[in-house]
C-alpha positions in Angstrom: 103.2 17.2 -0.7 101.6 14.0 -0.4 102.6 10.2 -0.2 100.7 8.0 -3.3 99.3 5.0 -1.9 100.9 1.8 -2.6 100.2 -0.7 -1.1 96.2 -2.9 -0.2 96.8 -2.2 3.6 98.0 1.6 2.7 95.0 2.1 1.1 92.3 0.7 3.8 94.9 2.4 6.9 93.1 5.9 4.9 90.0 5.1 4.9 89.5 3.7 8.0 90.7 6.7 9.7 88.5 8.7 7.5 85.7 7.2 8.4 85.4 6.0 5.7 85.7 2.1 5.8 82.7 0.5 4.9 82.9 -2.6 3.0 80.1 -2.7 0.5 79.1 -6.8 0.6 77.9 -8.4 -2.6 74.5 -10.5 -2.8 72.1 -11.5 -4.5 70.5 -8.0 -4.4 73.5 -6.2 -4.4 75.7 -4.9 -2.4 74.6 -4.9 1.1 76.6 -2.4 3.2 77.6 -3.0 6.9 75.1 -1.0 8.3 72.1 -3.8 6.4 71.3 -1.2 3.6 70.9 -2.8 -0.2 71.9 -0.5 -2.5 71.6 -1.2 -6.3 74.2 -0.2 -9.1 72.8 2.4 -9.8 72.8 3.7 -6.7 76.6 4.1 -6.9 79.1 5.8 -8.4 83.1 4.3 -8.4 85.6 7.2 -7.7 88.7 5.2 -7.5 90.0 1.6 -8.6 93.3 0.9 -7.1 95.3 -2.4 -8.3 97.9 -4.7 -6.6 99.6 -6.8 -7.7 101.5 -9.0 -6.1 105.8 -9.2 -7.3 105.7 -13.0 -7.3 102.4 -14.1 -7.4 99.1 -13.8 -9.3 97.6 -14.6 -6.5 98.4 -11.9 -4.9 97.0 -9.4 -7.4 93.7 -7.7 -6.0 92.0 -4.4 -7.4 90.1 -2.2 -4.6 87.2 -0.4 -5.9 86.3 2.8 -3.9 81.9 3.7 -4.5 80.1 6.5 -3.4 76.8 6.2 -2.8 73.5 7.8 -3.7 72.9 8.7 0.0 76.5 9.5 0.7 78.6 6.6 1.7 82.4 6.3 0.2 83.0 2.0 1.3 84.5 -0.2 -0.3 84.6 -3.3 -2.3 88.1 -5.9 -2.4 87.6 -8.4 -5.5 91.3 -10.8 -7.1 91.9 -11.0 -10.1 90.4 -13.6 -13.6 90.3 -17.1 -12.3 91.6 -15.8 -8.4 88.5 -14.5 -7.8 87.0 -14.5 -4.1 83.5 -14.0 -6.5 82.7 -17.6 -7.6 79.8 -16.4 -10.3 79.7 -13.3 -13.1 77.6 -11.9 -11.1 79.6 -9.8 -8.8 81.2 -8.4 -12.9 78.2 -8.2 -13.9 77.4 -5.2 -10.9 80.3 -3.7 -11.1 80.3 -3.2 -15.0 77.0 -1.3 -14.4 78.4 1.3 -11.8 78.3 5.0 -13.2 82.2 5.5 -12.7 83.7 9.3 -12.2 87.7 8.4 -11.2 88.7 11.5 -8.7 91.9 12.2 -7.3 93.4 11.1 -4.2 93.5 14.4 -3.2 89.6 15.0 -4.0 88.9 12.1 -1.9 91.2 12.0 1.2 91.6 15.3 1.9 
């Protein structure tokens, strides 16, 4: 039986253990991996989305997108909800909306 990952730190730790803790950083040209490779939206698939809500402070609410790139690299991007977003312009949200979504079960991702 698996234990559900209910915290952001729990998901990040599981990714670290699996060596899938590659944070994609938004740039003007797309997402950049830690190795410096640039990915456009058609080169990524969202394979899991995690939403976390703070108990008492709306600014604690965040979302983690888990991606698989067309070259097999699995990584993530984290953002806060709404007005608390980490990204000042709408480019991040527009980019995310253009990425294909193919949600997978955690058991499939973390086997």
